[in-house]
Legacy VTK file of the C-alpha trace (Angstrom):
# vtk DataFile Version 3.0
C-alpha trace
ASCII
DATASET POLYDATA
POINTS 535 float
150.420 21.706 151.253
148.799 21.128 147.410
150.838 19.205 145.336
152.630 21.149 142.267
151.313 20.998 139.293
154.037 18.662 137.801
153.268 16.420 140.782
150.380 15.103 140.432
149.612 11.802 140.956
148.505 9.982 137.865
146.134 7.900 139.526
142.333 8.781 139.558
142.001 7.144 143.293
144.526 9.306 144.336
143.666 12.419 141.915
140.452 12.679 143.926
141.490 12.384 146.978
144.054 15.295 146.217
141.359 17.455 145.055
139.155 16.627 148.406
141.990 18.148 150.570
142.513 21.097 148.098
138.382 21.701 148.296
138.144 21.885 152.526
141.170 23.762 152.272
139.682 26.429 150.486
136.499 25.761 152.686
138.355 26.404 155.694
140.107 29.336 154.616
136.423 30.881 153.611
135.102 30.217 156.820
138.179 32.017 158.384
137.880 34.578 156.217
134.398 35.198 157.009
134.967 34.936 161.156
137.727 37.598 160.210
135.183 39.538 158.761
133.263 39.762 161.226
135.295 40.069 164.122
136.343 43.018 161.671
132.436 44.156 161.662
131.863 43.413 165.933
135.283 46.105 166.188
134.193 48.609 164.166
130.810 48.437 165.578
132.392 48.560 168.695
134.304 51.479 167.880
131.633 53.612 166.338
130.139 53.155 169.460
132.342 54.381 171.618
133.245 57.200 169.483
129.208 57.854 169.888
129.580 57.798 173.214
132.825 59.662 173.641
130.685 62.714 171.134
127.925 62.297 173.517
130.145 62.806 176.547
132.046 65.645 174.651
128.439 67.163 174.349
127.030 66.375 177.393
130.770 68.861 179.121
130.999 71.528 176.416
127.637 72.162 174.461
124.283 71.840 174.834
122.513 68.480 175.291
119.401 69.580 172.964
119.805 68.500 169.625
118.083 72.508 168.797
119.983 75.279 168.335
119.429 77.967 171.196
116.937 80.848 170.471
119.199 83.126 172.740
121.837 82.442 170.487
120.229 83.001 167.676
119.327 85.935 168.531
122.329 87.367 169.841
123.665 86.632 166.499
120.576 89.258 165.141
121.174 91.415 167.600
124.507 91.923 165.884
123.265 92.223 162.533
120.566 94.987 163.298
122.840 96.991 165.157
124.969 96.929 161.953
121.991 97.907 159.819
120.928 100.874 162.458
124.803 102.338 162.644
124.529 102.622 158.015
121.115 104.273 158.368
121.314 106.786 161.123
125.404 107.645 159.129
123.131 108.072 155.958
120.818 110.549 157.481
123.627 112.016 159.037
124.572 112.743 155.541
121.677 113.526 154.281
121.273 110.291 151.729
118.262 109.373 150.592
116.863 107.341 152.810
116.155 103.631 152.651
113.284 101.840 151.635
111.473 100.711 154.336
112.267 97.889 156.417
109.532 94.924 156.257
106.452 95.529 158.805
107.729 92.264 161.200
110.983 94.845 162.380
108.326 97.885 163.724
106.354 95.282 166.246
108.590 96.660 168.592
107.521 100.546 167.694
103.462 100.661 168.069
101.624 101.263 170.568
104.069 101.828 174.498
102.120 100.034 177.614
98.841 101.999 178.828
100.038 101.679 182.616
103.171 103.344 182.529
103.267 107.113 183.530
103.091 109.630 180.599
104.770 113.069 181.127
103.680 115.429 178.698
105.774 118.029 177.264
103.715 120.705 174.832
106.233 122.395 172.012
104.671 125.645 170.898
105.075 128.275 168.112
107.161 130.724 168.403
104.545 133.601 167.535
100.763 132.725 167.173
100.154 135.570 164.647
99.457 134.869 160.710
102.769 135.358 158.989
100.561 136.991 155.724
97.583 138.814 157.398
98.512 138.680 161.274
95.846 137.228 162.301
95.081 135.228 165.474
96.323 131.657 164.472
93.548 128.749 166.158
94.466 124.877 166.581
93.066 122.517 163.798
95.021 119.830 164.583
98.077 118.243 166.222
100.934 115.779 165.929
101.565 113.781 168.834
104.571 111.292 169.266
105.736 108.712 171.995
108.785 107.530 173.128
109.953 105.451 175.633
112.215 106.642 178.843
113.717 105.247 181.847
114.254 106.917 185.467
117.659 104.462 186.089
117.290 103.209 189.749
117.507 105.144 192.787
118.418 104.408 195.927
116.055 105.784 198.991
115.523 106.024 202.580
112.402 105.637 204.497
112.792 107.574 207.482
110.202 106.091 210.346
109.885 108.506 213.573
108.015 106.659 216.280
107.494 110.249 218.918
106.954 108.930 222.305
104.331 110.371 223.997
103.603 111.094 228.738
101.151 112.296 230.335
102.162 115.569 232.393
99.605 115.226 234.754
101.213 112.000 236.593
104.706 111.091 233.939
103.942 107.674 235.134
103.486 106.404 231.102
105.185 106.858 228.007
103.192 105.855 225.143
105.001 105.156 221.952
103.491 103.335 218.338
104.552 100.177 218.145
107.685 99.122 215.818
106.885 97.870 212.100
107.534 94.518 211.505
110.701 93.413 209.498
112.020 90.568 207.603
115.724 91.191 208.936
115.128 92.254 212.521
116.793 95.852 212.948
118.516 95.627 209.484
118.815 98.240 206.646
116.652 96.782 204.231
112.797 97.346 203.158
110.762 94.353 201.998
111.264 95.696 198.532
114.730 95.594 198.967
115.108 92.499 199.634
112.706 91.736 197.083
114.782 93.104 194.318
117.859 90.986 195.697
116.206 87.994 195.243
114.606 88.715 191.695
118.414 89.726 190.580
119.565 86.680 191.604
116.917 83.671 190.764
115.044 84.996 188.454
118.407 87.348 186.229
120.828 85.172 187.309
123.440 88.296 189.148
125.615 86.726 191.726
125.464 88.619 195.046
128.930 89.852 194.064
128.209 91.775 190.801
125.088 92.995 192.516
127.015 94.798 195.630
129.234 95.930 192.469
125.946 97.934 190.991
124.466 99.325 194.745
128.688 100.531 195.226
128.165 102.977 191.538
125.657 104.589 193.577
127.397 105.345 196.417
125.938 102.494 198.865
128.322 100.210 199.959
126.768 96.654 200.816
129.205 94.060 201.309
128.008 90.735 199.453
128.354 88.761 203.201
125.784 91.308 203.949
123.420 90.708 200.793
124.016 86.106 201.396
122.082 87.581 204.896
119.524 88.819 203.651
118.766 86.122 200.862
118.878 83.100 204.325
116.865 85.654 206.874
114.277 85.900 203.248
114.236 82.556 202.201
113.513 81.252 205.815
110.358 83.328 206.289
109.108 81.883 203.021
110.333 78.193 203.559
106.339 77.786 204.975
105.190 78.814 201.188
107.771 76.459 199.434
106.235 73.497 201.024
102.541 74.168 200.754
103.350 74.513 197.335
105.231 71.266 197.625
102.552 70.255 199.642
99.248 70.992 196.620
101.298 69.665 193.851
101.514 66.657 195.381
97.480 66.702 195.331
97.261 66.696 192.152
96.832 63.915 189.831
99.708 64.662 186.958
102.662 65.786 187.651
106.004 66.500 185.668
109.668 65.468 187.264
113.321 66.133 186.326
116.360 67.451 187.780
119.821 68.537 187.889
123.340 68.585 189.737
123.873 71.668 191.775
127.473 71.924 192.559
127.842 72.887 196.420
130.603 73.828 197.609
132.689 71.491 200.010
134.909 72.931 202.727
136.373 69.664 204.245
137.610 68.277 201.288
138.739 71.928 199.693
136.926 71.497 196.530
132.568 71.319 195.148
130.487 68.135 195.593
127.287 67.279 192.983
124.044 67.476 194.462
121.073 67.593 193.084
118.225 69.833 192.492
114.805 67.885 191.514
111.303 70.151 189.838
108.300 68.588 190.458
106.179 71.122 187.445
101.892 71.095 187.185
100.376 72.565 183.771
97.674 71.951 182.680
97.244 74.665 180.052
97.260 72.323 176.773
94.225 70.607 177.919
91.921 72.850 179.017
93.214 71.904 183.360
91.439 74.648 185.838
94.236 74.096 188.151
96.978 76.296 187.951
100.275 76.034 186.911
103.029 75.466 189.062
106.522 74.494 189.907
108.140 72.935 193.307
112.098 72.029 193.871
113.723 70.235 196.174
117.677 69.958 196.826
118.845 66.539 197.699
122.948 65.712 198.217
122.379 62.519 195.521
120.312 61.282 192.986
119.538 58.461 194.827
116.047 56.915 193.905
115.430 57.566 197.381
114.569 60.989 196.954
111.513 61.261 194.759
110.419 58.836 196.789
110.354 60.508 199.700
109.719 64.711 197.827
106.864 62.337 196.079
104.932 60.557 199.725
100.946 60.635 198.846
101.193 61.507 195.502
99.336 59.374 193.761
98.356 59.573 189.767
100.524 59.711 186.427
104.557 61.008 186.878
106.133 61.367 183.228
109.908 61.665 183.588
112.623 61.023 181.191
113.816 57.415 181.231
115.803 57.382 184.633
115.656 54.048 186.247
115.147 55.716 189.663
111.300 56.812 189.125
110.737 52.995 188.942
110.457 52.454 192.696
107.675 55.429 192.928
105.545 53.384 190.768
106.566 49.610 192.371
103.470 50.101 195.202
100.880 50.926 192.296
99.682 54.119 192.936
102.002 56.172 190.631
101.735 55.337 186.667
104.740 57.034 185.029
104.527 58.177 181.198
108.208 58.664 179.431
108.853 61.397 177.511
109.260 61.637 173.122
112.051 63.939 173.424
114.361 61.799 175.316
114.018 58.807 172.879
114.025 60.950 169.693
117.526 62.846 170.742
118.759 59.387 170.636
118.094 58.564 166.879
118.526 62.480 166.397
122.933 61.836 167.671
123.201 58.839 165.085
121.776 61.101 162.723
123.956 63.576 162.611
127.386 61.426 163.266
129.049 61.599 160.075
130.837 58.971 161.635
127.464 56.235 161.046
126.770 57.015 157.257
124.739 53.651 157.548
122.969 53.743 160.473
121.124 57.374 159.389
118.812 56.100 157.005
116.918 54.047 159.518
117.996 57.387 162.527
116.302 59.399 160.069
113.188 57.119 159.698
112.616 56.760 163.001
112.604 60.653 163.426
109.832 61.147 160.559
107.777 58.345 161.861
107.865 60.418 165.827
107.496 63.790 163.817
104.245 62.631 162.787
103.156 62.111 166.285
104.397 65.590 166.978
102.256 66.813 164.228
98.895 65.604 165.576
99.853 66.941 168.865
100.847 70.443 167.483
96.889 70.463 165.660
94.714 68.960 169.188
96.684 71.208 171.419
94.690 73.412 174.175
91.439 70.904 173.122
89.669 69.294 176.412
91.150 66.204 177.523
88.552 63.694 175.973
89.249 65.291 172.602
92.432 64.639 173.047
92.352 61.550 173.530
90.069 60.847 170.799
92.104 62.238 168.043
95.088 59.989 169.446
93.088 57.220 169.198
92.534 57.699 165.724
95.242 58.584 164.314
98.224 58.688 166.365
98.055 55.002 168.047
98.115 53.605 163.741
101.550 55.581 163.654
102.621 54.244 167.204
101.530 50.573 166.080
103.194 50.738 162.383
106.693 52.123 164.730
107.302 49.569 166.974
106.834 46.443 164.225
109.321 48.656 162.213
111.861 48.801 165.690
111.389 44.940 165.993
112.383 44.578 162.644
115.679 46.667 162.438
116.963 45.199 165.689
117.251 42.046 164.175
119.062 43.255 161.254
122.193 45.187 162.817
124.729 44.274 164.785
123.473 43.984 168.927
126.452 46.214 169.708
125.981 49.148 167.170
124.103 53.145 168.784
121.564 52.704 166.628
120.472 49.047 168.134
120.888 50.496 172.081
118.464 53.019 170.946
115.945 50.631 169.257
116.610 48.985 172.679
116.195 52.111 174.534
112.636 52.980 173.611
111.281 49.330 172.753
112.000 48.783 176.447
109.827 52.209 177.863
107.532 51.294 174.882
104.429 50.826 178.007
105.368 54.834 179.408
105.954 56.161 175.775
102.681 55.319 174.862
101.115 56.414 178.192
98.915 59.027 176.358
97.279 57.405 173.242
94.738 56.596 176.542
94.893 60.120 178.753
94.183 63.253 177.111
95.698 64.807 180.196
99.310 63.229 179.577
101.769 65.177 177.287
103.822 63.155 174.728
107.149 64.953 176.516
108.462 66.487 179.487
109.375 69.672 177.916
107.264 71.215 180.066
109.340 70.465 183.517
112.607 71.382 181.390
111.475 74.423 179.995
111.179 74.716 184.489
115.013 73.040 184.885
116.742 76.121 181.906
116.776 78.804 184.923
118.488 76.770 187.378
120.976 75.629 184.531
121.475 79.542 184.166
121.837 80.655 187.879
124.351 77.597 188.013
126.630 79.109 184.980
126.643 82.569 186.646
126.896 81.531 190.488
129.188 78.326 189.655
128.489 76.511 193.150
125.930 76.995 196.232
127.920 77.473 199.240
126.140 74.658 201.457
123.786 72.150 201.676
122.081 75.069 203.226
122.127 77.694 199.973
121.362 75.283 198.023
117.685 74.039 199.797
117.359 78.656 200.036
118.044 78.000 196.098
115.378 75.827 195.962
112.635 77.409 198.008
112.924 80.696 196.751
113.196 79.929 192.539
110.169 77.722 193.017
108.109 80.751 193.912
109.754 82.805 191.453
109.568 80.364 188.452
105.600 79.759 189.156
105.001 83.815 189.312
106.202 83.463 185.725
104.471 79.980 184.557
101.268 82.409 185.696
102.688 85.801 184.435
103.208 87.416 187.415
105.848 89.989 188.528
108.122 88.108 190.593
109.008 91.279 192.268
106.007 92.706 192.376
104.289 88.961 194.502
107.392 89.028 196.838
107.470 92.616 197.789
104.060 92.008 198.786
103.928 89.194 200.082
107.319 89.590 202.454
104.948 93.070 203.599
102.370 90.743 204.652
104.595 88.408 206.715
106.256 91.255 207.799
103.097 92.669 209.283
101.616 89.133 211.047
100.254 87.090 209.011
98.548 84.228 209.822
100.800 81.051 208.899
97.149 79.365 209.414
96.420 81.403 205.960
99.727 80.636 204.377
97.785 79.529 201.138
96.766 82.868 200.682
100.219 84.114 199.898
100.637 81.473 196.856
101.317 83.532 193.990
97.662 82.810 192.065
96.085 83.700 194.724
97.887 86.614 195.436
96.951 87.042 191.080
93.572 87.018 192.409
93.448 89.208 195.127
95.463 92.125 192.882
92.176 91.411 189.893
89.788 92.058 192.740
91.319 95.573 193.775
91.991 96.547 189.970
87.891 96.221 189.238
87.317 97.258 192.678
LINES 1 536
535 0 1 2 3 4 5 6 7 8 9 10 11 12 13 14 15 16 17 18 19 20 21 22 23 24 25 26 27 28 29 30 31 32 33 34 35 36 37 38 39 40 41 42 43 44 45 46 47 48 49 50 51 52 53 54 55 56 57 58 59 60 61 62 63 64 65 66 67 68 69 70 71 72 73 74 75 76 77 78 79 80 81 82 83 84 85 86 87 88 89 90 91 92 93 94 95 96 97 98 99 100 101 102 103 104 105 106 107 108 109 110 111 112 113 114 115 116 117 118 119 120 121 122 123 124 125 126 127 128 129 130 131 132 133 134 135 136 137 138 139 140 141 142 143 144 145 146 147 148 149 150 151 152 153 154 155 156 157 158 159 160 161 162 163 164 165 166 167 168 169 170 171 172 173 174 175 176 177 178 179 180 181 182 183 184 185 186 187 188 189 190 191 192 193 194 195 196 197 198 199 200 201 202 203 204 205 206 207 208 209 210 211 212 213 214 215 216 217 218 219 220 221 222 223 224 225 226 227 228 229 230 231 232 233 234 235 236 237 238 239 240 241 242 243 244 245 246 247 248 249 250 251 252 253 254 255 256 257 258 259 260 261 262 263 264 265 266 267 268 269 270 271 272 273 274 275 276 277 278 279 280 281 282 283 284 285 286 287 288 289 290 291 292 293 294 295 296 297 298 299 300 301 302 303 304 305 306 307 308 309 310 311 312 313 314 315 316 317 318 319 320 321 322 323 324 325 326 327 328 329 330 331 332 333 334 335 336 337 338 339 340 341 342 343 344 345 346 347 348 349 350 351 352 353 354 355 356 357 358 359 360 361 362 363 364 365 366 367 368 369 370 371 372 373 374 375 376 377 378 379 380 381 382 383 384 385 386 387 388 389 390 391 392 393 394 395 396 397 398 399 400 401 402 403 404 405 406 407 408 409 410 411 412 413 414 415 416 417 418 419 420 421 422 423 424 425 426 427 428 429 430 431 432 433 434 435 436 437 438 439 440 441 442 443 444 445 446 447 448 449 450 451 452 453 454 455 456 457 458 459 460 461 462 463 464 465 466 467 468 469 470 471 472 473 474 475 476 477 478 479 480 481 482 483 484 485 486 487 488 489 490 491 492 493 494 495 496 497 498 499 500 501 502 503 504 505 506 507 508 509 510 511 512 513 514 515 516 517 518 519 520 521 522 523 524 525 526 527 528 529 530 531 532 533 534
């Protein structure tokens, strides 16, 4: 305890000792305050980190994981505004109000020439009399006004009746001759191959669950139970399974692939709830660098997310695999035949979450600067998209490499300044820990800066999952992977999946040889259609 002012010693030595003791107490108090402040700072960093984790989990559970607004959601808002404008214009026209000024040209872009392949049904509106109202002379045509409007004939069921007459000989009556019945995908069943294709495209491309399709068919007086439609889908998937296997085998012969995975809830009847399986996507798209192989994607279902799943799926693959940060892919690279290239979109997302978190204003400047530097990389990529692989590699070495070298140095300096428990430190460590895979694109013009190609192929699965909620079994999830692979590959190659599946199922039912299964892949079908149209 410090001495009171009125009890201070008069002896100089005693007074000096008292002053030293006071100073020691003051230094101890300062040290204790500094320790408490450090603990408080650490606690605040931990709290901020936990809040950001909770926010990320809430976004993952209840919202979109991407930092960008969904363009489809924006379109929904625009639709409502356009409906309001159209209603006001119709009201003005009915009231004979002066027309409003014409809208900008961009709103009329869908009102131009209609597709040439659509059938035209012409009607000629003639005048009542072809005599001149002035002199009663004969009128002759000097021109005409032509207007085209888009019409629709509602989908209509029809019944195909197949008759196979039986013939017998009057002389001997020993033989009965009849043409063989044409092959069918559903033996002795009701659907044609075109109807099977319609059901599959509606479910896996248009995301209409089977029970909704049954409701649509019932409005036209066709009673088809959902279980009947499910039986058709299962049988069709069995016929198309060799195509799916061939598609995946061809992808594994490529030297550059994308990989990603998404959850696939599957009904687990034994426990009365759903279990979480995984749909793995393996995609190829060489168009950004002018590669000759057609784009494609193959999905594979697995009951879990273990690392051995992609190892078994990609057995025999050698080349570059572009993925997100999931550590399970690293087992693929252990043998030396596969090189991993990581995704800049994923590391960017970590900084974006910090930048938009209002609870961490002190971290925002670092996150914003990281985002600015990453955006410089994307600006280079936008300029070189479509060039050959060597030109892309040269541009990246010249322009992107200095940006990356400076970024790494800057990140290492910032990491030394911030609390190691802060989320900004986690984001920096996440990037630096994957640095060799993140800069892989510098040395190979075939590699993209991110894995958005395969993420775009994952989105249709999410839409189907949202509408159907879950697959009924592991077998149903495998059918989902098989059929969605063919449909999404058609879309990547600008092929109508309904026309493709109808033609393919017809050829399979007709006895197409399994040894020539490659002729039924989407791009082979497109090439054949092109040759037919030229002929």
